[in-house]
N, C-alpha and C positions, 0 to 999 in steps of 0.2 A: 463499521466503515470499511467495507472491502471494495475491491475494484481499483481502477486507476492505472496501476503500473504493469499490468500483466500483458504487455505487448509482445509481438512476435519477435523471436530471435535474440532476446537479451540473455547473456550468459554469465556464469559465475566468475568472480575475480578473486584471486588470492594474492595479496600484495607481496607476500614473501616468495611467491613462485614465479615472478616475472610475467612474461606474456603467456597467453593461452589461446585456445583454438577459436574462441568466439563462435559466431553462428555460421549458417550455411550461405552467407552472402557471397556474391561474386567478389573477387579480389579487388577489382577496380570499379565495376559498375558503369552505368551510363555516364558518358562524359558531358552530356548536356549541350553539345554543339549542333549546329544546323546540319541535318542529314542531306538535304538537297539545297541548292542555292535559292535563297529567298524563303525557305521553309524553316520555321523556328521549331526546334526540338523541345519537348517538355523539359522542365527542370530535372536535373539529375538527383539521385538519392542524396548526395552530399549537399547540394544546393538547398534541397528541401529541409534537410537536417539543420543547416545553417540558419535558414529563415526561422525555423521553430525556436532554436536556441536564442537568437537575438530577441525575439518577441517575449520569450520567457524572462529574459534578463531585463529588457528595457520597458516592457509594457505590463509586467506582472502576470502574464498569461500562465495558465496551469499546463504543465508539460503533457499530462495524460490526455486532457481534453483537446489541446491543440494538435497533438500528435495524431489522435484518432481522426479529427476532422481533416487534417492535412492529407493523411493517407487515403481517406475516402475520396478526396478530390483528385488525387494524383493517379496517373496511369502507370503504376510501377509493377514490376514482376514481384512475386512473393519474396525472392531473394533480396531485391532492392528495398522492398518494404521492411524486411528484417534488418537490413543495413541501417536504414533511417532510424528505426527503433533502437538499435544497438548504440548508434552514435549519440542520439539524444539522451537516452536514459543513462548510458555509461558515462558520458562526458559531464552531465549534470551531477550524477552521483559522485564522480571522482574530481569535482571541480577544485576542491582545496588542494589536492595533490598536484593537479595539472598546473594550477596557478603558481604554486610554490616552485615547481620546476621551471616554468616559463620565466619567472622573475630573474632567474639566473642567466637567461639568454637574451632577454629583451632589454636593451641598454637604457631606454627611457622609462621602463616599467610598463606592465600590461594595462594599468589603469588609464594611461594616456592614449592607448590605441583606440581606433574606432571600434564600436561594438562588434561589427561583422568580422573585423580582422582578429580581434581578441577571441571570438568564438571559433573562427576558422582554425586558429592555432590550437585552441583547446581540443577540438575533436580530432585534429590531425595528430597531436601528441598522444591522445587517447589510443588511437590506432597503433601508434608506434610502441607504446608502453604495454598495452593490454591485449592486443588482438594479434595472434599468430597467423591467422589465415590471410590477413592482408599484408603483403610485403611492404616493408617500411619505405622502400623507394617509390612504390606505387602511391602510398599515402602522401608522400612529399610532392610527387608530380601532380596529383589531383589538387592538392592545396594551392600549388603555384598556378595551375590552370584557372582555378576559381578566382584567385587574386588578380590575375591578368584580366579576367572577364569583368570583375566588379570594380577594380581599382586602376592603378597605373603601374608603370614599370618599377617605381621606387618601392611600392608596397609589395609587389610580387617578389622583388629582389630581397626585401627584408624577410618575408615569409620563408623563402628558399634558404636564406642564410641561417635563420633561427633553427629551422627543422634539421638542416644538415649538421649544424653544430650539436644538436641533440643526439643525432645518430653517432657522432664521434665521441660523445661523452661517456658511453657505456651504461652501466646499470644506474637507474635513477628511481626515486630521489636519493640524494646523499644528504644525510642529516648531520648538522653540526653537533659537537659535543656540548653538554650542559643543558640540553632540553629536559624538561620535566616529562614524566610518563604521560601525562595528559597531552602535552604538546606533541610528543612522538605519535601517539595514537591519532590525534587530530590530523596530522599531516599524512601519515601512512594510510589511514583508513578514511580520510576525507570527511570529517565531521566538524561542526563548529566547536571551538575550544570550550565554550561555556557548557555545551551539552555533554561533552566528554567528562568534564570536571564534575558535572552534576551526577552522571552515572557512576563515576568512581566513588563519589560520596555515598550514593545509595546502595551500590552493589559490589564495590571493590574493583580493582584494576583489571583483573582477569575477565570478569563478567562484562565490564564496560568495553573492553577490547573485543570480546566475542559478539556483543551486540552490534558494534560498528562493523565488524567483518561480515556479519550476517546481513546487515542492511545493504551491503554492496552486492549481494547475490541476487539472482533473478527470482521473482516470486514463483512459487509453484502454482500450477493450474489445478484447481480442485473443484469438484462438483458435489452437491448434496442430492442424494436420491430421495425422490418423493415416494415414501414408503406406503402412501395410500394407493399407489398405482402398481408398484413393483418392488421387490426386495433388492437390497444392495447386491447380494450374491448373484441374482439373476441378471441385473444390469451390468455388473462387472464382467460376467461371462460373455454378454453380448459385445461389450467393448473389446475384449480380448479376441473374440472370434472375428471381429472386423479389423483386426490388426493394430489396435491401439495399445500403447505401452501404459497399461492401467493397473493400479494396485489399490487395495483397501487402505483407507486412512488409518494411521496409528492413533490419531488424535480423536476423531469422531467416528462412532459406529454408523453414521449416516453418510460418510464421505468417501469419495474415490479421488485419487490423485492421478492425473493423466499427463504424460510427457510427450511432447511432439504431436499433440492432437489438433493443433490449430485453434481456431475460435469455436469453442463448443456451444456457444449461443447460436451458432448457425446450423446446428444439427437437428435432425428430426426428434431426437431425445429431448432436446430443449423445447422445441416448438410444440411438441405433444404433451409437455408437462411432466416428463419423467425425471428431469434434473433441473437444478438451479446452480448457477455459477456462484460459488461462495468460498471464502477462505476457511480453512479447517478450524482455526481458533474461533471464528465467528459462529461456527456451527454449535459450539459448546453452550452458547448463551441460552438458546431455547431449551436445550437439554437441562440446564440449571433451573429454568423456570418450571419445567416438568408439568405442563398443563395436562389435565385429564379430560376425557370426553365429557361434555355437558357443562364445563366450567365457564365462568364469565371472566374474560381476560382483557387487560388494558395494556397496550403498547404505546408509551407516551411520546416517543420521538422515533417514529417507525420507518420513515423513508430510508432507502428505496423499497423496503418491504421483505428483505430476505429472512430476517428473524421472525417477522409476523407470519410469513408463509410457513416457516418451519414449525412454529407453534401450532398452526392450523393442521399441519400434517400429523403432528404428535397427538393432537386431539381427535384424529380421525374425522375431521371436519364436523364434529358434533359439539355444540356449544356456541359461544360467540366471542369474537375478538374485536375490540374497538381499537383501530389503529389510527393514531393521531400524528399529524406533522404540522409544523408551523406554516409551511408553504403549500398552497393549493395544488400547484402543478406537481409537487412531489407526492402529495397524497394520491394523485391519480396514478403515479407509478406503482403504488401499493395495490390499488384496485386492479391494475393491469396484471401484476404478478399473480394475484389471487385468481383472476379469471383464467390465466394461462395454466395454472396448476389445478384448476377444477375445484377451488375452495369456495364454498358458499358461506362459511361461518364468519368471514371477514367483512366488516364495515369500516368505512374511513371517515375521518373528519379533519378539519384544518383549523388549528388554534395554537396559541402560545401555550405550551405545556404548563406554565405557571398559572394559567387561568382555568385549568381543568377542575381544580378543587371548587371552583365557583359554579361550574356548569354540570358536574356529574355528582351523583349521590355518594355521600361519604360512606365508607365501610361497605361498599357494594361489589367489590371485585375479589374473586378468589385468587387471582394472580395478577401481578403488575410487573411489567418490564420497563425499567428506565435505562435505556442505552443512551447515556448522557452525551451531549456535545462535549468535545474534549480537544486537546491539543493535537491529537492524531499521531503522536510520536512513536506509536507502535507500527505504523504502516509506511515508514520511510522507504522501505524496499519497493513499494508500489508507486510511491509519489516522491521521487528523490529531491525535487526542488523544495519540498516541505521543510527539510532540515535547514535550508538557507533562509526561509521566510520567518521561521519562528524565533521568538526572543523570550528570555526568562519571564518577562512580565506577562506574556500570553498565558503561561501556565497558571500564574496567580489569579489572573482575571477570570479564566474559565472555571477555576476551582470554586470561586465565589458563586458563580451561577449554578454549578453542580449542587452545592449545599442547599441553595434555595429550592431547586427542583426536587431534590430528594425529600426535603421537609414537606413540600407542598403536596406531591402526589401520594405520599405515604398515608394521608388522611383518607384516601379512597379505598384502602385495603381492609377486607373483612378480618375480624378476629380469627386467628389460626391460618390466615392466608400467607402467601409467600410473595415477597417483593425482591426482584433481582436488580442489582445495580451493576452496570457494566460500562467499560470504556475501551477504546482501542489505543491506549497510551501506556507508557512505561512509568509515568510519573506518580509517585506516591502522594504528592500534594493533591492530585486529582483522584486518587484511588483510596488507599487505606486510611489516609487522614480524613477524607470526606466521610467515609463510613464510620470511623471512630467518633467523630464529632456528632454524627447523627445518633449513634447508639447512646452517647453520653446524655443527649438532650431528650431521648425518647425511651424511657425505661420499659415501655410496653412492647418494645421490639428486642429481638435477640438474633444473633448470627447463627445460622445453621449450615454454613458453607461446607464445613469439613465432616458433616454427617451425610454427605451426598455420594452416590455412586461415581459422580464426576471426579471427586477428589481421590477416591480409591484408585481410579485409573491414572490420574496425573501425578499422584504423589511420588516423589523421588526424582521428578524432572521439573515440573512447575514449582514455583515458590509459594509458600504461605506468607502473605504479606498482610499483617493485621488480621482482619476478619474476612479476607478474601484470597482468591487464587490469582497469582500473577504469572502469566505466560510471557516470556521474552522471545524475541525473534529467533534466537539461536537454539531454543529448546527443541522445537520440532520443524524449524524452517517455515513456520507460519507467522501470522501477524502477532505483534505484542498486544495482549488483552488482559483486562482485569475483570474478575467476576466475583461478586459477593452476594450471598443468598441470605435474606433477612426474613424473619417471621414475626407477625404480630402475635403477641402472647394472648392466649384465650382469657 
């Protein structure tokens, strides 16, 4: 589950370091007023950001999807598009901290404010607290202008008063004495308290804090090289020659990390099938499957097709991959990826993965990948609103489905074959506990995760959790992922 939050211009935040440089956005941006009498100027960057934030909060819209569609419709400069992205992702990611601070300055409480006023205060405070490039007085003035335009004098006066009180208050937030470590982390790093407490229980205080800090940083832009067409070294050299700040991934031997390269899906390298945009952790999954030319492979929950395509590349397009997804339109995404990459070995189908055991021949696949539906708590950095949507019961619910899926698709694996179970979450209820239960019920399977070259490379950084490898967001600055490699005993 990669993608989502890799928008333009989002920058790292260190809560202990105060404000930072932010992106290359203009300090003030378009003010959104009419340029000539009677002519309406398009909405400004801040007005677009405000509209997105209100819809995310009130309508349950997904920030990454709404941001992308809004930017496509808007006629913004690259700088202003970067500002919108920064304000939306940054404010949503830091919402806990922002709301905690605002509660001390809004007399009637922020919950009673109109949604647009509440979100206007949020992203204005975000600029004041976290963005050095935007002068605080400019952030206040722009907020007041929007308040005047959308509301009345009383609202604009309140917005002005709250934000100027914030400016006079000095360093924020100020935490009261007596808070637990979990409460402190929840406020400072802006994560739900239940999630912080859960991570402290699973990983300890220091690791929980590191996860939360990492989730507030911008996601790296990484690409996977299609080695059926070109070597990583050759493509890396091309990127450097063209002035890109590119480096070889430390996580995957197939990856390249690019800084400041813009949307790489718009490049000729992407169009011609030389690269795919994929998170570094996600690249490890196909490597764990380790399919060889001529093998028969099943990808159970395959959309959008990044791991499917990677397996096809590793097989040198020799053999067959059956890529299944529940939704027909998502199965088409897989076909489109395979076509773009020049892979003929991939065929697709659309079915509930639980039904595959009834339609496919048992013990007929050399390799099976179950990249299971999960809570997605390893990709918060890319989808910051996800942490506010999830609840503890969501983890328990999806873990039950994961157990069913693993038990069901395992029947399709040949003796001696390899089944890889993977998720993009941090939760052991969805990871090591699922695998442990499966191995307990299936004595004809054994875990071989730690006998792989993958573990040789990651050992010392990634965690060994049960019978699998757990990558956390702060380990490499990539997504949180779990990978377990299981073999049917001959």
